[in-house]
C-alpha positions, 0 to 999 in steps of 0.5 A: 149283528145282521137285520135278522137277529136285531128283533130277536135279540131285542125281544131276549133283552126286553124279556130279560129285564124283568126279573123272575120271582114267583111261581106263575099258575098255568094258563090256558095256553099250556093247561086244560084248554090245550090238553084235548085235541079233536081234529087230528083224530076226529074225536076227542084225544088227549094231546099227549096221545095225538100222532099228528103234529099240531097246535093249538090256539086257545082263547086267551092267545086270541085276546091277547094277540090283538090281531086284526085278522085270522091270517095275522094270528095264523102268522104267528104259528109255526109251519104256516106262512101267508099272503095278503094284496094289501091290509086287513080285509084284502084277499088273503092266502095261508100256506101250510108246510109249503102246500098252497091255500087250496091244499088246506081243509078249514072247518068251522065247528066241524063244518067245512068251508071254502070256494069250489072256485078258486079253491080253499078257504076265502080267509078275508071273510072269516071274522076273528071276533067270533072265534074262541079255539083253533087247532092246526094239524099238520099233514095229510088228512084225506084219509079222514076228511077227504079231498084237499087235506094235503098240507093240513087242516084247520078247525075254528071253534066258534065261542060257546059255553055252559053253566049260568048265563054270562054276558060278554062285551069287547070294544077296541080303537087302533091305528088307521081308524080301526074300530071293533066291538063285539057282544053276545052271551053264553051258557044254560037257559035251562038245565038241559038247554045250552044257548049262545049268541054273539055278534060282531062289527069291525072296520078300518079306514085302512091304507092304499092296498098297492104301491106305485110299481103295481102299474096302472091298477095303483091308486093312492086312496085309502083301502078299508074294509067293514065286517059284521058277523053273527054267530049262534048255537043252541044244545039241547040234552034230551036225556044223558047221553042224547042231544039235539043242536043247531048252529048258524054263522053269517058274515059279510066283508066289504073290502076296497081294493085298486084296479085303477087311479080314478076307481073305488072298488070293492070286494064283498065276500059273504060266508054263511054256515048252517048245521043240524045235528044230533049225538047219542051214546048208545052203549058205554062202547058205542057213540054216534053222531049225525050232521047235515050242514049247508055253506055258502061262499059268496063273492061280488066284486066291481072293478073290471065290470061286475061279478058275482060268483057264489059257491055252496055246498051240502053236505051230511056226515055220519059218524060211528066211534066203537071203543074196543077197550082203549082202542077205538074203531071210528067208521064215517059215511059222508056225502058232499054236493057242490055247486056255482052260481055265477053272474058277471057283467066284465068276465066271461063266467057262463062256463062255471055257472050251474057247475056241480058235483057230487062227492060220496065218501066212506072211511074207517080209522083204528086208534091203538093205545097200549102201555108205551105204544100208540098207533093209528090206521085209517083209509078212505074212499070219496067217489066223485061224479066229477073226477072219479074215485080216489082211495087215500090211507095214513098209518102212524105209530108213537112209542113213550120212552118216558112219560115225557118223552115220545117219537112219532113216525108216520105216513099218508097220502093225499089228494087235492080236487081239482077247482071248478076254475081249473075245469071250467072257466072259460079259456083256462080250465079244462074238463079233463082235469084230474086230481093232485096227489101226494105221500107225505112220510115224517118222523118227529120227537116230542117232549113234555114235562111240567111247563116245557113242550118241545117238539122237532118234526121232519117231513117230505110231502112228494106231490104229483099231477099238481095243476097249474097254468101252462102255455099252449105246448111243452118242449116236445110239442105235446098239446096241453090245452084245447086247440081253440081260440079260446085258449090262445093264452094257455090253461090250467094243466096237470104238468108238475111235480113238488117236493115239500120237505122241511124241519120244523121245531117249536117249544115253550117253556116257563121260568117262574113268571117268565114264558118263552115260546120259539119256533123255526122252519127250515124248508125246501118247497121246490117245483120239481118239474122246473127246479124252482122254489114254489112262489111266495115260500121262504126257505126260513120263517120262525117267531120267538116271544117272551111274556112276564106276568106279574100282579094283574098284569102281563108284558110281552114281546114277539117277533116274526122272521121270513127268509126271502121269497119269489113272487113268481112261479119263475123265481124272477122277482124276489120279495126281500126278508123281513122281520117284525116286532110287536109289543103288547100288554094286559091288565085284569081291571076287576073280575072278568075285565082285562084291558089290552094294549098292543103295538104291531111292527114296532120298528115300523119295517116295510115289507111285503107278502106280495110284490107292489102290495102294502103291508101296515107300518107301525101301528097300535091297538088298545081294547077292553074284554068283559066276560068271555076271553 
C-alpha cells in the first residue's frame, strides 16, 4: 500500500472498529446552522437554493477542530490549499481553486479586510477565538463584491448571541508550550438591546520557523507568537423591522521569525475593524441597509532594519433588497478609499507612503425562483481613481430534477486590482500596471437528502494580464520595466495568462452514530505563458474524516492529503506530497461544558508548505469549553 493511502485506510479501519447502534440526532454541521448561506448572494438564502458552490464551517466544527489557527481550519476544507513560513502565527497564504492569496476577498461580519500593499488577508492576524462561523463561497464574485473576488469569498462571522445573557469561557494547553484562554458573554440586556463582548489570549513557544537549508537566515531558536484579541457588538432594535448597531474587532499578533543566526526578529501584525450599521424594512417587499466601516492592517517588522507599513480602508455600503413575488432584486452602491502609511529604516518604502485611491461601485442582481427553476444574474461597475473602470457580470441557472437532486451551471467574470506594491514599490512597482482579469465557467451536481450531502463541480477559470515579477525585457526585446537603475533586477508587470481548472467532489453522510465526510480536488492550476504549474499548488488534494458518537462523547479521525507542489514559478524546486492523520475526542461533562482532546499529525510526518520552512510534528491539545460552542 502506498504512503498516500495509508492514513486514509487507517481512518476507515478506526471508524469501522466502532459498531453503530442508535440514530444520532442532527448536529449543527448538517442541521439548522448550515441551512442558511448569506455570502453567496449578499442576502440570507436557504442552502438548497444557493447556486454558487460553498462550504459552511459551524461553531461546532470550529470547537472540535482544535485548530491552532484559522489557516489550519481552512486547510481541512475542499478547494483550499495553504502555505505558511513556519508554525502558527507566521506569514500564511490561502489558495482557493488554484488562485493565489490576493485573488480572494475576505470579510469579517460584512466588513472587508486585507492589505492594500501585499494583497489579500493577513491571516496570521485573524483570531480564531473570536470566530463563530465561516462561509466559503467558491468562484468569481466580483459582480457582487468588486475587485479581487476571482477565486472566491470567505466571510467570517464573529461570536454573538440573543436571549438571556450567557457567559462563555474556554481554556486549553498543548504541545510547543501552547496556551489559550477566551472569555466573553452574549445575549440581550433588554428586550430591544443585544450585546456581545469577547476577549482572547493565546501564545506558543513554537519551534524554529526555518530549516538549515534556508541558508544565512537559519536560526535554531524557537519562534513563538502571542496574540491578544477583542470583539464587541451592540445592536439596538428601534422598532419592529428597524435596528442600529456597531461592532469592533482588534487583534494583535507578535510572531517571531528567522532572519539570521544571532537575531531575534519579530513581525507584529495588528488587525482593526469598526463598523456602524442600520437596517430597515420599509415595506413588506423592500428592506435596506447602510454601513460605514473602517479597517486597518498594520505591520511592523524587524530584521532588515525596522519597517512599519499600515494600510487603511474606509467604506460606505448602501444595499436595497426588493422582493418581487419569490424573486429578489438587489441594488447596491458602495465607495471605498484605501490609504498607505509607511516608515522604514531598512527598506526603501517611501514610494508607497501616502499612496491612496478611491473606488466607487454600483451593482444590481436578480435572483429568480420558480418551481424547479433557480436562476440569478448580477452586474457591477467599479470605477477607481487609480486603475479606471471595470465591469463584471455573472449568470447562473439551476434545475431541480427532484427535491434532493439539482444541477447548476454558471458563467462569471472577475478582476483583481493591482496592489500598491505592484504600482509604487521602489524598484518593483510600475504605476501603469492594470488589473488582472478572468472568465470562469462551471457546472455542478448537488444531492441532499436527510443526512446525506454530495456535490461534484467542474470549473475552468481563464485569467489574463496576471501580474508577475519579470526581469528586464521579453525574448523579443520589448521593455517591461522602466529603463532606470532602480529597476536593474526587474519589476511587476501584466504578462502572464493562466488556466485554473479542476474537479472538486465532496460529501457527508451518516449511518446511525457514524458520520463520514470526504472531499477530493483534482486540478490543474497552470501558468499558460510559461507552461508551468503555478507555485505551491498541487494537482490533487483531499480530506477524509469519520466521527462516532456515543452517550455524551464523540471520537473522530481526520486525514489530509496533498500531492507534490513546486516552490517556485520555474518548477525547479519540488515540495514532496504529504498526508496527515489527526485524532480527536470530545466529552460533555455537564450542560454547556465540553472537554476536547486532540492529537494532530499523529504519525509525526515531516512535510513542508514552503521550502526549508518547518511545520509542526506530532502534537496534542487539550481544552475545556463552557457556554458558547
